[in-house]
C-alpha positions in Angstrom: 0.0 0.0 0.0 1.3 3.4 -0.9 2.1 6.1 1.6 1.7 9.9 1.6 4.4 12.4 2.6 3.9 13.6 6.1 4.8 17.1 5.1 2.8 17.8 1.8 0.6 14.7 1.6 1.9 13.9 -2.0 2.3 10.2 -2.9 5.6 8.8 -1.9 7.6 5.7 -2.9 9.9 3.4 -1.1 13.5 4.7 -1.1 15.7 2.7 1.2 15.8 0.7 4.4 17.7 2.3 7.3 20.6 0.6 9.1 18.0 -0.1 11.8 15.5 -1.9 9.6 13.1 1.0 9.2 11.4 1.5 5.8 12.0 5.0 4.4 10.0 6.7 1.7 10.8 9.5 -0.6 8.1 12.1 -1.4 7.3 12.3 -5.1 6.6 16.0 -5.1 9.6 17.8 -6.7 9.0 20.8 -4.5 9.3 18.7 -1.4 11.2 15.4 -1.9 11.1 14.7 1.8 12.4 11.4 3.2 10.7 9.9 6.2 10.2 6.6 8.2 6.9 5.0 7.4 4.6 3.2 9.9 6.0 5.1 12.9 5.0 3.5 16.2 4.5 5.4 19.5 7.8 6.4 21.1 10.0 5.6 18.1 11.5 9.1 17.9 12.1 9.7 21.6 15.6 9.4 23.0 14.9 8.3 26.5 17.8 7.9 28.8 17.3 4.5 30.6 19.4 5.7 33.5 18.9 6.8 37.0 19.1 10.4 38.2 22.7 9.9 39.6 23.9 8.6 36.2 22.2 11.4 34.4 24.0 14.0 36.6 27.3 12.4 35.7 26.4 12.4 32.0 25.3 16.0 32.3 28.7 17.0 33.8 30.6 15.2 31.1 28.4 16.7 28.4 28.7 20.2 29.8 32.5 19.9 30.0 32.6 18.9 26.4 30.2 21.6 25.0 30.5 24.5 27.5 33.0 26.4 25.3 31.0 25.7 22.2 27.8 26.9 23.9 29.5 30.1 25.1 30.8 31.0 21.6 27.3 30.2 20.2 25.5 32.4 22.7 28.0 35.3 22.2 27.5 35.0 18.5 23.7 35.2 19.0 24.1 38.3 21.1 26.2 40.0 18.4 23.6 39.1 15.8 20.8 40.5 17.9 19.0 37.2 18.5 19.7 37.1 22.3 19.5 39.9 24.8 19.3 40.2 28.6 15.8 39.7 29.9 14.7 37.7 26.9 12.3 34.8 27.3 14.1 31.7 25.9 12.7 28.3 25.2 15.1 25.3 25.0 12.9 22.8 23.1 14.4 19.3 23.6 16.7 20.5 26.5 18.4 17.2 27.0 21.1 17.5 29.6 20.5 21.3 29.7 23.8 22.5 28.3 22.3 25.4 26.4 20.0 26.4 29.3 22.9 26.3 31.8 25.2 28.3 29.5 22.5 30.9 28.8 21.8 31.3 32.5 25.5 31.8 33.3 26.0 34.3 30.6 22.7 36.2 30.9 21.3 35.6 34.4 18.2 37.8 33.9 16.8 35.8 31.0 13.8 33.7 31.7 14.8 30.2 30.5 12.2 27.5 30.0 12.9 24.0 28.8 10.9 21.2 27.2 12.2 17.7 27.8 10.4 14.4 27.3 12.7 12.3 29.4 11.5 12.3 33.0 14.8 11.8 34.7 16.6 14.4 32.6 13.7 16.8 33.3 13.9 16.0 37.1 17.7 16.8 37.2 17.2 20.2 35.6 14.3 21.0 37.8 16.4 20.2 40.9 19.0 22.6 39.5 16.3 25.4 39.5 15.3 25.3 35.9 11.7 25.6 34.7 11.2 22.5 32.6 8.0 20.9 31.2 7.3 17.6 29.4 5.5 19.1 26.4 4.2 22.3 24.8 0.8 21.5 26.4 2.3 22.4 29.8 3.9 25.7 28.9 2.8 28.9 30.6 1.1 31.4 28.3 4.0 33.5 27.3 5.7 34.5 24.1 9.4 33.7 23.6 12.0 35.9 22.0 14.3 33.0 21.1 13.5 29.3 20.7 16.2 26.7 20.4 15.5 23.5 18.5 18.9 21.8 18.2 18.8 18.4 16.7 15.1 17.9 17.6 12.9 18.1 14.5 14.1 14.8 13.0 12.7 13.0 16.0 9.1 14.4 15.8 6.4 12.3 14.2 4.5 15.3 12.7 6.9 18.2 12.2 4.4 20.6 10.5 2.0 20.2 13.4 4.7 20.8 16.0 6.3 23.8 14.2 2.8 25.4 13.7 2.4 25.3 17.5 6.0 26.5 18.1 5.3 29.5 15.8 2.4 30.6 18.0 4.8 30.7 21.0 7.1 33.2 19.3 6.9 36.9 20.1 6.3 39.1 17.0 10.0 39.7 16.6 11.2 36.4 18.0 13.4 33.9 16.2 13.7 30.1 16.0 17.2 28.6 15.8 16.7 25.2 14.2 19.3 22.6 13.3 18.8 19.2 11.8 21.0 16.6 10.0 20.6 16.6 6.2 18.9 13.5 4.7 19.7 14.1 1.1 22.1 16.6 -0.4 21.5 18.9 -3.4 23.4 16.5 -5.7 21.2 13.5 -4.6 23.8 11.9 -2.2 22.6 10.6 1.2 23.3 13.0 4.0 24.3 12.5 7.7 20.9 11.7 9.2 20.7 8.0 8.9 23.0 6.9 11.7 20.6 7.3 14.6 17.8 4.9 15.2 15.4 7.5 16.6 15.5 9.7 13.5 12.1 9.7 11.8 12.8 12.4 9.2 15.6 13.1 6.8 15.3 16.7 5.6 16.6 18.3 2.5 17.0 22.1 2.0 13.8 21.9 -0.1 11.7 19.8 2.3 12.7 21.7 5.4 11.8 25.0 3.7 8.4 23.5 2.7 7.9 22.3 6.3 8.7 25.7 7.8 6.5 27.7 5.4 3.6 25.4 5.9 4.0 25.9 9.7 3.7 29.7 9.5 7.4 30.7 9.2 9.2 32.7 6.6 11.3 30.8 4.0 14.6 29.9 5.6 18.1 30.9 4.6 20.6 28.2 5.5 24.0 29.0 6.8 27.1 27.5 8.3 27.3 28.8 11.9 30.8 28.1 12.9 30.2 28.8 16.6 27.7 25.9 16.7 30.3 23.2 16.2 32.9 22.2 18.8 35.4 21.3 16.0 35.8 24.1 13.4 37.7 21.6 11.1 34.3 20.0 10.4 32.9 23.2 9.1 36.0 23.8 7.0 35.5 20.4 5.4 31.8 21.1 4.8 32.6 24.5 3.2 34.9 22.8 0.7 32.1 20.4 -0.3 29.3 23.0 -0.3 29.3 24.1 -3.9 28.7 20.7 -5.3 26.7 19.0 -2.6 24.8 21.7 -0.6 24.6 21.8 3.2 25.7 18.7 5.1 23.8 20.0 8.1 20.8 22.4 8.0 21.1 25.4 10.2 18.7 28.3 10.0 17.2 31.3 11.9 13.5 31.8 11.1 10.8 34.2 12.1 7.0 34.1 11.9 5.6 35.0 8.5 
């Protein structure tokens, strides 16, 4: 039986089987060409940490030590670009171990930082550390955010258009969403970097992510290489060399409401 693209509802066709045995379809719409896992079951996209609170604290310390410098450079870059200011309301969607939330609080202590994290134990650790963290958008207080982080999250979401449509309604009129996701298919047709994680449900191209964002109430995205986002600049240097022929190896964009 045929499937329809989760983004544009155009007919899709079988494209490949993932390394984890998931059937992946390719949208037949030339203005979309999205790749996605078919027959998604409940919980397939969630990266739950099957660890106790003490173990998660240890993982958090290790993760923060590894990414603290990266996060600091990223946040200073955002400040210089005007995306982050003191007393902004910031939403860290898919907060994980809380590295961005912690770094933001250290650099800009008067920002209001709220997290969304599906993993109960990770959420509990951050709450114990004084952060305001909720399991889903349904639980958020009724406020508008000046900046929303969605770092390596969208590829795990069963229905990206539905989620992003709700996210757009939580942005202030001049607020911005910083979104990153692994590329599924490059401009030259080669496979991207998104297939190595079992919980990835979507494999975006530049075209399909743009389609997804516009359908969700955002302006068309402009993709860029944000050097401060990566802990190892040599990775970006390699990607820049490949960009002309292949397109973006990783999709990074700042978007605003339409």
